[in-house]
C-alpha positions in Angstrom: 64.7 79.9 80.2 65.3 81.4 76.7 65.7 79.4 73.6 69.2 78.4 72.8 71.1 80.4 70.1 70.8 78.6 66.8 72.6 78.5 63.4 70.9 80.5 60.7 68.1 78.8 58.8 70.3 78.7 55.7 73.1 77.0 57.6 70.8 74.5 59.1 69.1 73.7 55.8 72.4 73.3 54.0 73.7 71.0 56.7 70.8 68.6 56.6 70.4 68.7 52.8 74.1 67.9 52.5 73.7 65.0 55.0 70.8 63.6 52.9 72.8 63.8 49.7 75.8 62.2 51.5 73.6 59.2 52.4 72.4 59.0 48.7 76.0 59.2 47.5 77.3 56.4 49.8 74.2 54.3 49.3 74.4 54.5 45.5 78.0 53.3 45.5 77.2 50.5 47.9 74.1 49.4 45.9 75.8 49.8 42.5 77.6 46.5 43.0 74.2 44.6 43.2 73.6 45.2 39.6 75.3 43.8 36.5 77.8 45.9 34.6 76.2 47.9 31.8 72.7 47.5 33.4 70.3 50.4 33.5 70.0 50.1 37.3 73.8 50.3 37.7 73.8 53.4 35.4 71.2 55.0 37.6 73.3 54.3 40.7 76.4 55.9 39.0 74.3 58.9 37.9 72.9 59.4 41.5 76.4 59.0 42.9 78.1 61.6 40.6 75.2 64.1 40.4 74.6 64.1 44.2 78.3 64.3 44.8 78.7 67.4 42.5 75.6 68.9 44.2 77.3 68.4 47.5 80.3 70.4 46.1 78.0 73.3 45.2 76.2 73.2 48.6 79.6 73.1 50.4 80.7 76.3 48.6 77.3 77.8 49.7 77.9 76.5 53.3 81.3 78.1 53.4 79.9 81.4 52.2 77.2 81.3 54.9 79.8 80.5 57.5 82.0 83.4 56.2 79.1 85.9 56.7 77.5 84.5 59.9 79.3 83.4 63.1 78.2 80.1 64.6 76.3 80.6 67.8 78.1 80.2 71.1 77.8 76.8 72.8 76.2 76.9 76.2 77.9 76.0 78.5 81.2 76.6 76.6 83.2 73.4 75.9 86.8 72.9 77.0 89.6 74.3 74.8 90.6 70.9 73.5 87.0 70.3 72.4 86.9 73.6 70.5 90.2 72.8 68.8 89.0 69.2 68.0 85.8 70.6 66.5 87.7 73.1 64.4 89.9 70.3 63.0 86.9 68.0 62.4 84.9 70.8 60.6 88.0 71.6 58.4 88.4 67.9 57.6 84.7 67.5 56.7 84.8 70.6 54.4 88.0 69.3 52.8 86.3 65.9 52.2 83.2 67.5 50.7 85.2 69.5 48.3 88.0 67.0 47.5 85.8 64.0 46.7 83.7 65.6 43.9 86.8 67.3 42.4 88.8 64.1 42.5 86.0 62.2 40.8 85.6 64.9 38.1 89.3 64.8 37.5 89.5 61.0 37.4 86.5 60.7 35.0 88.2 63.3 32.7 91.5 61.4 32.9 89.8 58.2 32.0 88.5 59.8 28.9 84.9 60.1 30.1 82.6 63.0 30.3 81.3 63.7 33.8 77.6 64.6 34.0 75.6 66.3 36.7 71.9 65.7 36.4 72.4 65.0 32.7 74.4 68.1 32.0 77.9 67.4 30.7 80.9 69.0 32.5 84.1 70.1 30.8 87.1 67.9 31.0 89.6 68.9 33.6 92.6 67.1 32.0 93.8 65.2 29.0 93.2 61.5 28.8 95.6 59.5 30.9 94.0 56.2 32.1 96.8 55.4 34.5 96.4 58.8 36.2 92.6 58.4 36.2 92.9 55.0 38.0 95.3 56.4 40.5 93.0 59.3 41.3 90.0 57.0 41.6 92.1 55.1 44.2 92.6 58.3 46.1 88.9 59.1 45.8 87.9 55.8 47.2 90.4 56.0 50.1 89.2 59.5 51.1 85.6 58.3 50.8 86.4 55.5 53.2 87.9 58.0 55.6 84.7 59.9 55.2 82.7 57.1 56.9 84.9 57.6 60.0 84.8 61.4 59.9 81.0 61.5 59.6 80.6 58.9 62.3 82.9 60.8 64.7 81.1 64.0 63.9 77.7 62.4 64.8 79.2 60.8 67.9 80.6 64.1 69.1 77.2 65.8 68.6 75.6 63.0 70.7 78.3 63.2 73.3 77.6 66.9 73.7 73.9 66.4 73.9 73.7 63.5 76.3 76.9 63.6 78.3 78.0 67.2 78.3 74.4 68.4 78.2 75.2 71.5 76.2 73.4 72.9 73.3 75.8 71.9 70.5 73.3 69.5 68.8 70.2 71.7 69.4 71.9 74.7 67.6 71.9 72.7 64.4 68.6 70.7 64.6 66.1 71.6 61.9 63.4 71.9 64.6 63.3 73.5 68.0 64.3 71.0 70.7 
């Protein structure tokens, strides 16, 4: 039996690096609350959260470029039409999440009068200072981030469903090693 068709090496690498950074982003925000305000540890958690988040934005743009120039491999055996449609909606939602969250954070920090930094490099402000607007945008950012938990969980469950129940090659196409 021949090896299953796989995503390109760049698509696979970008996928798994993005996942690793997502784990760091979410963990940094969860752990931030363990440290006193204005403590160096809390500042490190905020820096990790924002820098990894903006790195995810850059990687997502790269992922979209890779996806534009290389078709995903076919799934064997082919899934039902409803599964293909669901997967398309899920992927669109995940890409929207990975783009919207960093941009909302950048906008909110700018509106709050702060200067966003990525790995110590300051970013330009996206808007004039308006603390009320900044707080509202942070609220939207947090809401979408919470939706992200569900989307990521559903994405992982769908991959496991395809692997263990449907017994197709959906998961194997994206694994960083041959399975």
